[in-house]
C-alpha positions in Angstrom: -7.9 1.6 7.1 -9.8 -1.5 5.7 -11.1 -0.8 2.4 -13.6 -2.5 0.0 -14.2 -2.1 -3.7 -17.1 -2.9 -5.9 -17.3 -5.6 -8.6 -16.7 -3.4 -11.6 -13.6 -1.9 -10.1 -12.1 -5.2 -9.1 -12.6 -6.7 -12.5 -10.9 -4.0 -14.1 -8.0 -4.1 -11.9 -7.8 -7.9 -12.5 -8.0 -7.3 -16.3 -5.2 -5.0 -16.1 -2.9 -7.2 -14.1 -3.7 -10.4 -16.0 -2.6 -8.5 -19.2 0.8 -8.3 -17.6 1.2 -11.7 -16.2 1.6 -15.1 -17.6 -1.7 -17.0 -18.4 -3.3 -18.4 -15.4 -0.8 -16.8 -12.9 -3.4 -14.7 -11.1 -5.6 -17.7 -10.4 -2.6 -19.6 -9.0 -1.9 -16.7 -6.7 -5.3 -16.8 -5.5 -5.5 -20.5 -5.2 -2.2 -20.7 -3.3 -3.5 -18.3 -0.7 -6.8 -20.2 -0.4 -5.1 -23.6 -0.1 -2.9 -21.9 2.8 -5.9 -20.7 4.7 -7.5 -24.1 4.4 -4.5 -25.8 5.6 -4.3 -23.4 8.8 -7.8 -24.3 9.6 -7.4 -28.1 9.1 -4.3 -28.1 11.3 -3.3 -31.6 9.9 -4.0 -31.7 6.1 -2.9 -35.5 5.7 -5.8 -37.8 5.8 -8.4 -34.8 6.1 -11.7 -35.0 4.0 -12.3 -32.0 1.9 -15.4 -31.5 -0.4 -15.5 -28.8 -3.1 -18.6 -27.3 -4.2 -17.7 -26.3 -7.7 -19.6 -23.8 -10.1 -18.8 -22.6 -13.4 -17.0 -19.2 -12.8 -13.4 -18.5 -11.6 -14.4 -19.1 -8.0 -14.9 -22.8 -8.9 -11.4 -22.8 -10.6 -10.0 -21.3 -7.7 -11.7 -24.1 -5.4 -10.1 -26.8 -7.9 -6.7 -25.6 -8.0 -6.7 -25.2 -4.0 -8.1 -28.7 -3.8 -5.4 -29.9 -6.0 -2.7 -28.4 -3.6 -4.4 -29.9 -0.6 -4.6 -33.2 -2.4 -0.9 -33.2 -3.1 -0.5 -32.9 0.8 -2.4 -36.3 1.4 -5.9 -34.7 1.8 -8.8 -36.8 0.4 -10.5 -34.3 -2.1 -13.9 -34.6 -3.7 -15.3 -32.0 -6.1 -19.0 -31.7 -6.6 -19.6 -30.2 -10.1 -22.8 -28.1 -10.4 -22.1 -27.3 -14.0 -19.9 -30.0 -15.5 -20.0 -28.8 -19.0 -18.6 -25.4 -17.7 -16.3 -26.3 -15.1 -12.9 -24.8 -15.3 -10.9 -27.1 -17.4 -7.4 -26.4 -16.2 -8.5 -26.6 -12.4 -10.4 -30.0 -12.9 -7.4 -31.4 -14.7 -5.0 -30.3 -11.8 -7.3 -31.8 -9.2 -7.5 -35.3 -10.8 -3.8 -35.2 -11.5 -3.3 -34.7 -7.8 -5.6 -37.7 -7.0 -8.9 -35.9 -6.5 -12.1 -37.1 -7.7 -15.5 -35.8 -8.7 -18.7 -36.6 -7.4 -22.5 -35.9 -8.9 -24.4 -33.4 -6.9 -27.1 -36.0 -6.0 -24.5 -38.3 -4.2 -22.7 -35.5 -2.4 -24.9 -35.3 0.8 -23.2 -37.9 2.6 -19.8 -36.9 1.6 -20.6 -33.2 3.0 -21.8 -34.7 6.2 -18.6 -36.5 6.8 -16.2 -33.7 5.6 -13.8 -31.8 7.6 -13.9 -29.0 5.3 -16.3 -27.7 2.7 -15.1 -25.3 0.2 -17.6 -23.0 -1.4 -16.8 -22.1 -4.9 -20.2 -22.1 -6.5 -20.7 -18.6 -7.3 -18.3 -15.6 -8.2 -18.5 -12.0 -7.5 -20.8 -11.3 -10.4 -23.5 -13.6 -8.9 -27.0 -12.1 -8.3 -29.8 -13.4 -6.1 -29.8 -16.4 -4.1 -28.5 -19.8 -4.9 -29.8 -21.8 -7.8 -32.1 -24.7 -6.8 -29.7 -27.3 -7.4 -27.2 -25.8 -5.1 -29.5 -25.0 -2.2 -29.4 -28.8 -0.6 -25.6 -28.5 -0.7 -25.6 -25.2 1.1 -27.9 -26.7 3.7 -25.8 -30.0 4.0 -22.8 -28.0 4.7 -24.6 -25.8 7.5 -25.8 -29.0 9.1 -22.6 -30.7 8.9 -19.7 -30.4 11.4 -17.2 -29.2 8.6 -15.5 -25.9 8.6 -17.1 -24.0 5.8 -14.8 -21.8 3.7 -16.1 -19.4 1.0 -14.0 -18.5 -2.0 -13.8 -14.8 -2.2 -17.5 -14.3 -1.0 -20.4 -16.8 0.2 -22.3 -18.0 -2.7 -25.8 -16.2 -2.7 -24.8 -12.9 -1.2 -24.9 -9.6 -3.5 -21.2 -8.5 -3.2 -21.8 -5.0 -4.0 -24.8 -4.2 -1.7 -24.6 -6.8 1.2 -28.1 -8.0 0.4 -29.1 -11.6 0.7 -32.2 -12.4 -1.6 -32.7 -16.0 -1.2 -30.4 -19.0 0.3 -26.8 -18.4 0.7 -24.0 -20.4 1.9 -23.1 -19.6 5.5 -19.4 -19.6 5.9 -17.1 -19.7 9.0 -14.3 -18.3 7.1 -14.2 -16.3 3.7 -10.9 -16.0 1.8 -11.1 -12.9 -0.4 -8.5 -11.9 -3.0 -7.0 -8.5 -3.8 -9.5 -6.5 -1.7 -12.5 -6.5 0.6 -15.8 -6.5 -1.3 -18.6 -4.5 0.3 -20.8 -7.4 1.0 -18.0 -8.9 3.2 -18.5 -5.8 5.6 -22.2 -4.9 5.5 -25.1 -6.8 7.0 -26.9 -8.9 6.4 -24.3 -10.5 4.0 -21.4 -10.0 6.7 -23.3 -12.6 8.9 -22.8 -15.0 6.2 -19.1 -14.3 5.6 -17.8 -15.5 9.0 -14.3 -14.5 9.5 -12.6 -12.6 6.5 -9.0 -13.3 5.4 -7.5 -11.0 2.7 -5.0 -12.7 0.2 -3.0 -9.9 -1.6 -2.8 -10.9 -5.3 -1.1 -7.6 -6.4 -4.3 -5.6 -7.5 -3.6 -1.8 -8.2 -6.9 -0.2 -7.0 -8.3 3.6 -7.2 -7.6 5.7 -4.2 -11.3 6.1 -3.2 -13.0 2.8 -2.4 -16.6 2.1 -2.2 -16.4 1.5 1.7 -13.9 2.0 4.4 -13.6 1.0 7.9 -11.7 2.7 10.4 -9.1 0.6 12.5 -7.6 1.5 16.0 -4.7 3.6 14.3 -7.3 5.6 12.3 -9.4 6.4 15.2 -6.4 7.3 17.4 -5.3 9.8 14.9 -8.7 11.4 14.8 -9.3 11.6 18.6 -9.2 15.4 19.9 -6.4 15.9 22.3 -6.2 19.1 24.3 -3.1 21.0 24.1 -0.9 22.8 26.8 -2.9 26.0 26.5 -6.5 24.4 26.1 -9.3 25.6 28.2 -12.8 24.0 28.4 -14.2 26.6 25.8 -11.2 26.0 23.4 -11.7 22.5 23.7 -15.4 22.9 22.4 -18.8 23.0 24.1 -21.6 20.7 23.0 -25.1 21.7 23.6 -27.7 19.0 24.4 -31.2 19.6 23.7 -33.0 16.5 25.0 -35.3 14.8 27.3 -38.9 15.6 28.4 -41.1 15.0 31.4 -41.8 11.7 30.2 -38.2 10.9 29.1 -35.7 12.5 31.5 -33.4 9.6 31.2 -32.7 10.2 27.6 -31.2 13.6 28.5 -29.0 12.1 31.5 -27.8 9.5 29.0 -26.8 11.9 26.1 -25.1 14.2 28.7 -23.1 11.1 29.9 -21.9 10.4 26.5 -21.0 13.9 25.8 -19.1 14.3 28.9 -16.7 11.4 27.5 -16.5 12.6 24.1 -13.6 15.1 24.1 -15.3 18.5 24.2 -14.5 20.7 27.0 -18.0 21.5 28.5 -21.6 20.4 28.1 -24.6 22.7 28.0 -27.9 21.3 28.7 -31.3 22.8 27.5 -34.5 21.1 28.5 -37.0 19.9 31.2 -34.7 17.5 32.7 -32.0 19.8 34.2 -32.7 18.8 37.7 -32.1 15.1 36.9 -29.0 16.1 34.7 -27.5 18.1 37.5 -28.0 15.6 40.1 -26.1 12.8 38.1 -23.6 15.3 36.4 -22.9 18.3 38.5 -20.4 19.7 35.9 -23.0 20.2 33.3 -24.0 23.9 32.4 -27.8 24.0 32.5 -30.1 26.6 31.0 -34.0 26.9 30.9 -33.8 29.6 28.2 -34.0 27.6 25.2 -31.1 26.7 22.7 -30.9 30.3 21.2 -30.1 31.9 24.6 -28.3 29.1 26.3 -24.9 30.6 25.6 -22.2 29.6 22.9 -21.6 26.1 21.8 -19.7 24.6 18.9 -22.2 21.7 18.2 -25.9 20.9 19.2 -27.4 17.4 19.8 -31.2 17.5 19.6 -34.0 14.8 19.7 -33.1 12.0 22.2 -36.4 11.8 24.5 -37.8 15.0 23.1 -41.2 13.9 22.7 -43.2 16.3 20.4 -41.0 19.4 21.1 -40.8 20.5 17.6 -40.1 24.1 18.4 -36.7 23.2 20.1 -35.8 21.0 17.1 -36.4 23.9 14.7 -34.5 26.4 17.0 -31.5 24.0 17.1 -31.6 23.7 13.2 -31.6 27.4 12.8 -28.2 27.6 14.4 -25.0 28.0 12.3 -23.1 25.1 14.1 -23.0 21.4 13.3 -26.0 19.7 14.6 -26.6 16.0 15.4 -30.4 14.8 15.0 -31.4 11.9 16.8 -34.5 9.8 17.9 -37.5 12.3 18.3 -35.8 14.8 16.5 -35.7 12.9 13.2 -39.3 12.8 13.3 -39.8 16.4 14.1 -37.1 18.0 12.0 -38.4 19.6 8.7 -36.6 18.2 5.7 -36.5 21.5 3.8 -34.8 23.0 7.1 -32.3 20.3 7.2 -31.5 20.7 3.6 -31.1 24.6 4.0 -28.6 24.3 6.7 -25.2 25.6 5.7 -23.3 24.0 8.8 -22.8 20.2 8.8 -25.7 18.0 9.9 -25.4 14.5 11.2 -28.5 12.5 11.4 -28.3 9.1 13.5 -31.5 7.0 12.9 -32.0 3.1 13.5 -33.4 1.0 10.7 -37.1 1.7 11.9 -36.4 5.6 11.9 -34.6 5.4 8.6 -37.6 3.5 7.2 -40.1 6.1 8.4 -37.9 9.0 6.8 -37.7 7.1 3.4 -41.3 6.0 3.3 -40.6 2.3 3.2 -40.9 -0.8 5.3 -38.3 -1.4 8.2 -37.5 -4.8 6.5 -36.7 -2.9 3.3 -34.1 -0.9 5.0 -32.6 -3.9 6.9 -32.5 -5.8 3.5 -30.7 -3.0 1.7 -28.6 -1.0 4.3 -26.1 0.4 1.9 -28.6 1.6 -0.6 -30.7 3.1 2.3 -28.2 5.2 4.0 -26.9 6.4 0.7 -30.5 7.5 -0.5 -31.1 9.0 3.0 -28.0 11.2 2.9 -28.8 12.2 -0.4 -32.6 13.2 0.2 -31.6 15.4 3.3 -28.3 16.8 2.1 -26.9 15.4 5.3 -24.4 13.0 6.7 -26.3 9.9 8.0 -25.2 7.4 10.5 -27.5 4.3 10.1 -27.3 2.3 13.5 -27.3 -1.5 13.4 -25.0 -4.5 14.0 -22.8 -2.8 11.2 -23.2 1.0 11.5 -22.8 2.8 8.2 -21.8 6.6 7.9 -22.6 8.2 4.4 -22.0 11.7 3.5 -24.4 13.5 1.2 -21.5 14.5 -1.2 -20.9 10.8 -2.0 -17.6 9.2 -1.5 -16.7 6.1 0.3 -19.3 4.9 3.0 -17.8 4.2 6.4 -18.6 1.2 8.1 -18.3 0.0 11.8 -18.6 -3.4 13.3 -17.1 -3.0 16.8 -20.3 -3.4 18.6 -22.1 -6.2 20.2 -25.7 -7.3 20.1 -25.9 -6.3 23.7 -25.9 -2.7 22.7 -29.6 -3.2 21.6 -30.8 -1.9 25.0 -32.9 1.3 25.8 -30.8 4.4 26.0 -27.8 3.1 24.1 -28.5 5.5 21.2 -28.6 8.4 23.7 -25.2 7.8 24.8 -23.9 7.5 21.2 -25.6 10.8 20.3 -24.0 12.7 23.2 -20.6 11.1 22.6 -20.7 11.9 18.6 -22.0 15.4 19.4 -18.9 16.1 21.7 -16.8 14.9 18.8 -18.4 17.4 16.5 -18.0 20.1 19.1 -14.3 19.4 19.5 -13.7 20.0 15.6 -14.3 16.7 13.8 -16.2 16.6 10.7 -19.6 15.0 10.5 -18.4 11.9 8.8 -15.3 11.6 11.2 -17.5 12.4 14.4 -20.0 9.7 13.2 -17.4 7.1 12.3 -15.3 7.7 15.6 -18.4 7.9 17.7 -19.7 4.5 16.5 -16.2 3.0 16.9 -15.8 3.9 20.5 -19.4 3.3 21.3 -19.2 -0.2 20.0 -16.0 -0.8 21.6 -17.3 0.5 25.1 -20.4 -1.8 24.6 -18.2 -4.9 24.2 -16.0 -3.9 27.3 -19.3 -3.1 29.5 -21.1 -6.3 28.5 -18.2 -8.9 28.4 -20.8 -11.5 27.2 -23.4 -10.4 29.6 -26.6 -8.1 29.7 -25.5 -4.4 29.7 -27.5 -1.1 30.5 -26.6 2.2 28.7 -25.1 3.8 31.6 -22.7 0.8 31.8 -21.7 1.7 28.2 -21.0 5.3 28.9 -19.0 4.6 31.9 -16.9 2.2 29.7 -16.2 4.9 27.0 -12.9 6.0 28.8 -11.5 2.4 28.7 -12.5 2.3 25.1 -10.7 5.6 24.3 -7.5 4.5 26.2 -7.7 1.2 24.3 -7.6 2.8 20.9 -4.7 5.4 21.9 -2.7 2.5 23.4 -3.2 0.5 20.3 
């Protein structure tokens, strides 16, 4: 499990560790890891050209000490001091002793343009808002250059706790972070600025519950439902799909396609697209008597392609089993009815749907995804899966938000969300909690999207067909 902690927690852990270590030892640990990562990227350190962008905080000190280590190995290191009077004195002295030099910001443009590596140590983890005006030209020059850009702990200009980017920020190829991941390194839009992330262990002792967590293969494999020797289709769970309409029969077909590959033993379909569903998936159990009389299920999926069928949504919400609400169902579901449910509820909006539910502009949700998913979960008393390039899953009871980044931009295609709904609903029916079902569903769906696309356009039906491959890949590690 990959975990991330917020600034306050990290600073507390750092203070506690520094109290037990010699003065400066913690920064030296960080600088050693940072220098090693830079050396790995450069390949040949001797003769390389390195530019340090140095602010006034500890990140600037880390950059200076790492630059000193690279200078001692023969790199030509120049430090651009953005706040000379507040530069970390020990780090600057170490750099100068190692043969490095300092450069005024106004004369740094050409150096950055010719650099092999640019080290961003402008702002520390406490920074808020975008870069200050004097740093903006340097960030732009680094992005235009052919240099590898490495961020110290986080890209300067991003909000580390929320993942927001309010103004100009450094766009890194690699972020070397210390002690633990930070939320902004895992959540968009800040994640896009971080590039690859390398974690350097500096010995922090952190609480058991993080702010964010991201499942890995081993975690997903542990959660996947596996039938036992005495299992039958009913013991494995039956998922009901109430989806589709005369206008959108394909939504029902795609939701069923995902459900059939999600671990439940059987799929019941209720709705006007029964003929299309049976033609494509004859193993589906269909009913024309509505959700209440369709037969026993362990979970329901409602909403994909439902049009304006509010009565079916209300009937499903009244069921005493876990319910996944997606697409049109999100618009049709009564908030009080959702909050009154005693069985688990999982809502799966994209940014536009979440914005409508919260009464804000879509851009506000996309800018503050972490805040939005938490607010929506609290408002509806439900688990919420917010779709996007990084999918977030938040529980109404609080706790760590799950984040998933296995997907690909090719998943932005019609019907992809219907497949995810069916898959995740099947995991609910197989016995997973709403938080686990949403997290595992997003993980498998994203992985299947990568396998199906392989760098080319892909359809939702291709994603569904690739789910068994994704499942096997997870199980085999």
